Each structure stands twice: as C-alpha cells, then as structure tokens.
KETI-933131 format. One record per residue: x, y, z of N, C-alpha, C, CB in turn. Coordinates in steps of 0.1 Angstrom, whole numbers, padded with zeros to 4 digits, always signed. Glycine has a CB too. Layout:
<atoms>
XYZXYZXYZXYZ;...
</atoms>
This chain:
<atoms>
-0090+0301+0118-0081+0303+0129-0067+0295+0126-0087+0299+0143;-0069+0284+0120-0058+0275+0117-0048+0282+0108-0063+0261+0111;-0054+0289+0097-0046+0296+0087-0039+0308+0094-0053+0300+0076;-0045+0314+0103-0040+0325+0110-0028+0321+0118-0051+0331+0119;-0028+0310+0124-0017+0304+0132-0005+0302+0122-0021+0292+0139;-0007+0297+0111+0003+0294+0102+0010+0305+0095-0001+0286+0092;+0003+0316+0095+0008+0328+0089+0019+0335+0097-0004+0338+0087;+0019+0332+0111+0029+0338+0119+0041+0329+0122+0024+0343+0132;+0042+0318+0114+0053+0309+0115+0064+0314+0106+0048+0295+0111;+0076+0316+0111+0087+0322+0104+0092+0310+0094+0097+0326+0114;+0095+0314+0081+0101+0307+0072+0112+0315+0066+0091+0301+0062;+0125+0310+0068+0136+0317+0064+0142+0311+0051+0146+0317+0074;+0144+0319+0041+0149+0314+0028+0164+0316+0027+0142+0321+0015;+0172+0306+0023+0186+0308+0021+0190+0302+0008+0194+0302+0033;+0200+0307+0001+0206+0301-0010+0221+0299-0006+0204+0309-0023;+0225+0286-0006+0238+0282-0002+0245+0276-0013+0238+0273+0010;+0259+0276-0012+0267+0268-0022+0269+0254-0014+0282+0276-0025;+0263+0244-0019+0264+0230-0014+0270+0221-0025+0249+0225-0010;+0281+0215-0022+0287+0207-0032+0291+0215-0044+0278+0195-0035;+0293+0228-0043+0296+0237-0054+0284+0241-0062+0306+0230-0062;+0272+0238-0058+0261+0241-0066+0251+0249-0058+0254+0229-0071;+0245+0260-0063+0235+0268-0056+0224+0259-0052+0230+0280-0064;+0219+0261-0039+0209+0252-0034+0200+0261-0025+0215+0240-0025;+0188+0260-0027+0177+0267-0018+0174+0258-0007+0164+0270-0027;+0174+0265+0005+0170+0258+0018+0159+0267+0025+0183+0256+0028;+0148+0262+0027+0137+0269+0035+0138+0263+0049+0123+0267+0028;+0138+0272+0059+0140+0269+0073+0128+0274+0080+0153+0274+0078;+0120+0264+0085+0107+0268+0093+0111+0268+0107+0094+0258+0090;+0107+0279+0113+0111+0281+0128+0122+0291+0130+0115+0268+0134;+0125+0294+0142+0135+0306+0144+0149+0302+0142+0134+0311+0157;+0152+0288+0141+0166+0284+0140+0171+0283+0126+0167+0270+0146;+0181+0293+0123+0187+0293+0110+0201+0288+0108+0187+0308+0105;+0208+0287+0120+0221+0282+0120+0223+0273+0133+0232+0293+0119;+0221+0260+0131+0222+0250+0142+0236+0248+0147+0217+0236+0138;+0246+0251+0139+0260+0250+0143+0264+0261+0152+0269+0249+0132;+0260+0274+0151+0264+0285+0159+0256+0286+0171+0262+0297+0152;+0244+0280+0173+0236+0281+0184+0240+0269+0194+0220+0280+0179;+0248+0272+0204+0252+0263+0214+0244+0264+0227+0267+0265+0218;+0233+0271+0226+0226+0274+0238+0218+0262+0242+0216+0286+0235;+0212+0263+0255+0204+0252+0259+0190+0251+0251+0201+0255+0275;+0187+0262+0244+0174+0262+0236+0176+0256+0223+0169+0277+0234;+0188+0252+0219+0190+0246+0206+0183+0232+0206+0205+0244+0202;+0175+0230+0196+0167+0217+0196+0176+0205+0194+0157+0216+0184;+0171+0194+0198+0178+0182+0197+0175+0173+0185+0175+0173+0210;+0165+0179+0177+0161+0171+0165+0157+0181+0154+0149+0161+0169;+0161+0177+0142+0157+0185+0130+0149+0175+0121+0171+0190+0123;+0138+0182+0116+0130+0175+0106+0135+0180+0092+0114+0178+0108;+0140+0171+0083+0145+0174+0071+0137+0168+0060+0160+0170+0071;+0132+0177+0052+0124+0174+0041+0131+0174+0027+0112+0182+0041;+0130+0162+0020+0137+0162+0007+0125+0161-0004+0147+0149+0006;+0124+0169-0013+0112+0169-0021+0113+0159-0032+0109+0184-0027;+0102+0156-0039+0102+0149-0051+0106+0159-0064+0087+0142-0053;+0105+0154-0075+0108+0162-0087+0096+0170-0089+0111+0155-0099;+0098+0184-0093+0112+0189-0097+0119+0195-0086+0111+0198-0108;+0117+0192-0074+0126+0196-0063+0125+0210-0058+0140+0194-0066;+0114+0217-0059+0112+0230-0055+0107+0231-0040+0101+0237-0064;+0115+0236-0031+0111+0235-0017+0099+0243-0014+0122+0240-0009;+0096+0254-0021+0083+0262-0018+0070+0255-0018+0082+0273-0028;+0070+0244-0027+0058+0236-0027+0055+0229-0014+0059+0227-0037;+0064+0227-0005+0063+0221+0007+0061+0230+0019+0074+0213+0010;+0061+0243+0017+0059+0252+0029+0047+0250+0036+0060+0267+0026;+0035+0249+0030+0023+0246+0038+0024+0234+0047+0012+0245+0030;+0029+0223+0041+0032+0211+0049+0041+0214+0061+0038+0199+0039;+0053+0220+0058+0062+0223+0068+0056+0231+0080+0074+0230+0063;+0048+0241+0076+0042+0250+0087+0031+0242+0095+0035+0263+0080;+0024+0233+0088+0015+0225+0095+0022+0215+0105+0007+0217+0086;+0032+0209+0100+0041+0200+0108+0047+0207+0120+0051+0194+0100;+0052+0220+0117+0058+0228+0127+0048+0231+0139+0064+0241+0122;+0035+0235+0135+0025+0237+0145+0021+0224+0152+0013+0243+0139;+0020+0213+0145+0016+0200+0151+0027+0195+0161+0014+0188+0140;+0039+0199+0160+0051+0195+0169+0053+0206+0179+0064+0193+0161;+0043+0215+0182+0042+0226+0191+0055+0235+0190+0041+0220+0205;+0059+0237+0177+0070+0246+0174+0083+0243+0181+0066+0260+0176;+0085+0230+0184+0097+0226+0192+0109+0222+0183+0094+0214+0201;+0106+0219+0171+0117+0214+0162+0118+0222+0149+0116+0198+0159;+0130+0225+0144+0131+0231+0131+0127+0222+0120+0144+0236+0129;+0122+0226+0109+0118+0219+0098+0125+0226+0086+0103+0218+0096;+0134+0218+0080+0142+0224+0068+0138+0216+0056+0158+0224+0070;+0137+0223+0045+0134+0218+0032+0146+0222+0022+0121+0224+0027;+0152+0212+0015+0163+0215+0006+0159+0212-0009+0176+0206+0010;+0163+0220-0017+0161+0218-0031+0171+0208-0036+0162+0230-0038;+0169+0203-0048+0177+0194-0055+0188+0202-0062+0169+0186-0065;+0200+0197-0063+0212+0204-0070+0207+0207-0084+0226+0196-0070;+0210+0220-0087+0207+0225-0101+0192+0227-0104+0212+0215-0111;+0183+0226-0094+0169+0228-0096+0164+0243-0094+0162+0219-0088;+0173+0250-0086+0169+0264-0083+0181+0272-0085+0163+0265-0067;+0179+0285-0087+0189+0295-0088+0185+0307-0079+0190+0299-0103;+0195+0313-0073+0192+0325-0065+0189+0336-0073+0204+0329-0056;+0179+0345-0068+0175+0357-0076+0188+0366-0075+0162+0364-0069;+0189+0375-0084+0201+0384-0085+0203+0393-0072+0199+0393-0097;+0192+0395-0065+0193+0404-0052+0196+0395-0040+0179+0412-0050;+0197+0381-0042+0201+0373-0030+0215+0369-0030+0192+0361-0031;+0221+0369-0018+0235+0365-0017+0235+0349-0015+0242+0371-0004;+0245+0343-0021+0247+0328-0020+0256+0326-0009+0251+0322-0032;+0252+0319+0002+0261+0317+0014+0270+0306+0010+0252+0314+0026;+0283+0307+0015+0293+0296+0013+0298+0293+0027+0305+0301+0004;+0304+0281+0028+0311+0276+0041+0324+0270+0036+0302+0266+0050;+0334+0272+0045+0347+0265+0042+0347+0251+0042+0357+0270+0052;+0337+0244+0048+0336+0230+0047+0329+0223+0036+0330+0225+0059;+0324+0232+0027+0317+0228+0015+0325+0219+0005+0311+0240+0008;+0321+0208+0002+0328+0200-0007+0327+0206-0021+0323+0185-0007;+0336+0203-0030+0337+0209-0043+0328+0200-0052+0351+0209-0049;+0321+0206-0062+0312+0199-0071+0320+0188-0079+0305+0208-0080;+0332+0191-0081+0340+0181-0089+0343+0169-0081+0354+0188-0095;+0342+0169-0068+0344+0158-0059+0332+0148-0060+0347+0163-0046;+0321+0153-0064+0309+0144-0066+0307+0142-0081+0296+0150-0059;+0308+0129-0083+0307+0125-0098+0292+0127-0101+0312+0111-0100;+0290+0133-0113+0276+0136-0118+0267+0141-0107+0271+0123-0123;+0270+0153-0103+0262+0160-0092+0247+0161-0095+0268+0174-0089;+0244+0161-0108+0230+0162-0112+0223+0149-0115+0229+0171-0124;+0231+0138-0113+0225+0125-0115+0219+0121-0102+0234+0116-0121;+0214+0108-0103+0208+0102-0091+0217+0101-0079+0202+0088-0094;+0229+0095-0082+0238+0093-0070+0244+0106-0065+0250+0083-0073;+0246+0116-0075+0251+0129-0071+0241+0136-0063+0254+0137-0084;+0229+0135-0066+0218+0143-0058+0218+0137-0043+0204+0141-0065;+0220+0123-0042+0221+0118-0028+0233+0124-0021+0221+0103-0027;+0244+0124-0028+0257+0129-0021+0255+0144-0018+0269+0128-0030;+0248+0151-0026+0245+0166-0024+0238+0167-0011+0236+0171-0035;+0228+0159-0008+0221+0160+0005+0229+0156+0017+0209+0151+0004;+0238+0146+0015+0247+0141+0025+0257+0152+0028+0255+0128+0020;+0261+0159+0018+0271+0170+0019+0265+0181+0028+0276+0175+0004;+0253+0184+0025+0246+0196+0032+0244+0191+0047+0232+0200+0026;+0240+0179+0049+0238+0175+0063+0251+0175+0072+0231+0161+0063;+0261+0171+0065+0274+0171+0071+0281+0184+0074+0284+0163+0063;+0277+0194+0066+0283+0207+0069+0273+0217+0076+0287+0213+0055;+0260+0214+0077+0252+0224+0083+0243+0219+0095+0242+0228+0072;+0245+0205+0099+0238+0200+0110+0248+0194+0120+0228+0189+0105;+0246+0197+0132+0256+0191+0143+0255+0176+0142+0251+0196+0158;+0266+0170+0145+0267+0155+0144+0258+0149+0155+0282+0151+0146;+0256+0155+0166+0248+0149+0177+0232+0151+0175+0253+0155+0190;+0230+0159+0165+0216+0162+0163+0207+0150+0157+0215+0174+0155;+0197+0147+0162+0188+0136+0156+0181+0141+0144+0179+0131+0166;+0179+0132+0135+0172+0137+0122+0160+0129+0120+0181+0136+0110;+0150+0136+0116+0138+0129+0109+0138+0132+0095+0124+0133+0116;+0140+0123+0087+0140+0123+0072+0126+0122+0066+0151+0112+0066;+0122+0131+0059+0108+0130+0052+0111+0132+0037+0098+0142+0057;+0107+0123+0029+0110+0124+0014+0096+0122+0007+0120+0113+0009;+0095+0129-0003+0083+0128-0012+0088+0123-0026+0076+0141-0014;+0083+0112-0031+0086+0106-0043+0100+0102-0043+0082+0114-0054;+0108+0108-0053+0122+0105-0053+0130+0109-0040+0129+0112-0065;+0124+0119-0033+0130+0122-0021+0130+0111-0011+0122+0134-0015;+0120+0102-0011+0119+0090-0003+0130+0081-0006+0106+0083-0006;+0133+0079-0018+0145+0071-0023+0158+0077-0017+0147+0070-0039;+0159+0090-0018+0171+0097-0014+0173+0094+0001+0171+0112-0016;+0162+0095+0009+0162+0093+0023+0167+0079+0027+0150+0095+0029;+0162+0069+0020+0167+0056+0021+0182+0054+0019+0159+0047+0013;+0186+0060+0008+0201+0059+0004+0209+0067+0015+0203+0065-0011;+0205+0078+0020+0212+0085+0031+0213+0076+0043+0204+0098+0034;+0203+0069+0047+0203+0059+0058+0214+0048+0055+0190+0053+0060;+0214+0043+0043+0222+0032+0038+0237+0037+0037+0217+0027+0025;+0240+0048+0032+0253+0052+0029+0260+0062+0039+0254+0058+0016;+0252+0068+0048+0257+0077+0058+0249+0076+0071+0256+0092+0052;+0250+0064+0075+0242+0061+0088+0246+0070+0100+0244+0047+0093;+0258+0074+0100+0262+0083+0111+0255+0096+0112+0278+0086+0111;+0248+0100+0101+0240+0113+0101+0227+0111+0108+0238+0117+0086;+0221+0100+0107+0207+0100+0112+0203+0088+0120+0199+0100+0100;+0212+0079+0122+0209+0067+0130+0215+0069+0144+0214+0054+0124;+0208+0069+0155+0213+0070+0168+0208+0057+0176+0208+0084+0175;+0217+0053+0185+0214+0042+0193+0201+0045+0201+0226+0038+0203;+0193+0034+0203+0181+0037+0211+0185+0040+0226+0171+0024+0211;+0177+0049+0231+0180+0054+0245+0172+0044+0254+0175+0070+0248;+0174+0045+0267+0167+0036+0276+0151+0039+0276+0173+0037+0291;+0148+0052+0273+0134+0056+0273+0128+0050+0261+0133+0072+0274;+0135+0049+0249+0129+0044+0237+0127+0030+0238+0138+0047+0225;+0134+0022+0246+0132+0008+0248+0120+0004+0256+0144+0001+0255;+0115+0014+0264+0104+0011+0273+0091+0010+0265+0104+0022+0284;
</atoms>
C-alpha cells in the first residue's frame, strides 16, 4: 500500500540554466514555479535537497516521495544536481531565466566554492524571498547547506515567530 501511495506522487523534471550551467532539478509535488504562483495555495515552505557526490538527483526521488507523503503533501520538495554533473537529454529543453547569473561571474563553478555559489544562485532566482527553507544535504551536500547558511543567511534564516517561541 505504501508503494502505491508513492507511485501517484508527481515528480517534475526540469533542466535549467543556473549560473550558466545546465542543472537538473526534480520537483516533488504539484508546484513547479513558486515565483509565478501568487495564490493562497502557494506553500510557505520549500524542502530543498542537495545531494552528495556524484550529485544525481534521481537517486533521492524515493526519499523525496516518502518525505512528501510524511508531510501530508503540504510542501514542495526539490532536489538539485551539482553544476556540471548532469546534461539534458537531446529531446529536453533547457529553461533559462533573465535573472540567471553568468558562469563567468562564479569563479571555478565546478570547484567546491563554485558549487556552493551555484546553489545560492538557484535559490535566489527560483525561490521567493519570503519562503522558508528546509535544507537537507547528503555528504558534501551537508557541507553546502552549512555554507549557504553562513554566506547567504537571507535565503533561509527567518526570525522566530511568536508561535516558535512557545
């Protein structure tokens, strides 16, 4: 029964140009564009998974589906590839956005600090500023999460609410 429930969970695959590099993003749940959805139904929180090496998001799909089910399908769960670790199939379009930073602006996009900046660039261009984030990292992805918190706190740190203080 549990596997039947996970089968009907939508997972949308996108290839986007992020920091000038093809990037695979898997989106679990019905939300594919959080910036365009201004409705009351837009979630207030995004669960964002950063993989370990070799950085293939598809490995994390069963985990994302289970997490989506356990959160009662209330929050989108997105998984991002590492820069340079995936390529779009020939039949897939690579989506671009005018706010995307150029790869030349990120020194050593394929190195450790460049990979961190790649994730920050994605979050800044694809996630609303007021949206709360839950960052989940596996292996090197955990390090990336810590660095995002350190270098771009405006993306994921929100002041505690009165309810959180209780």
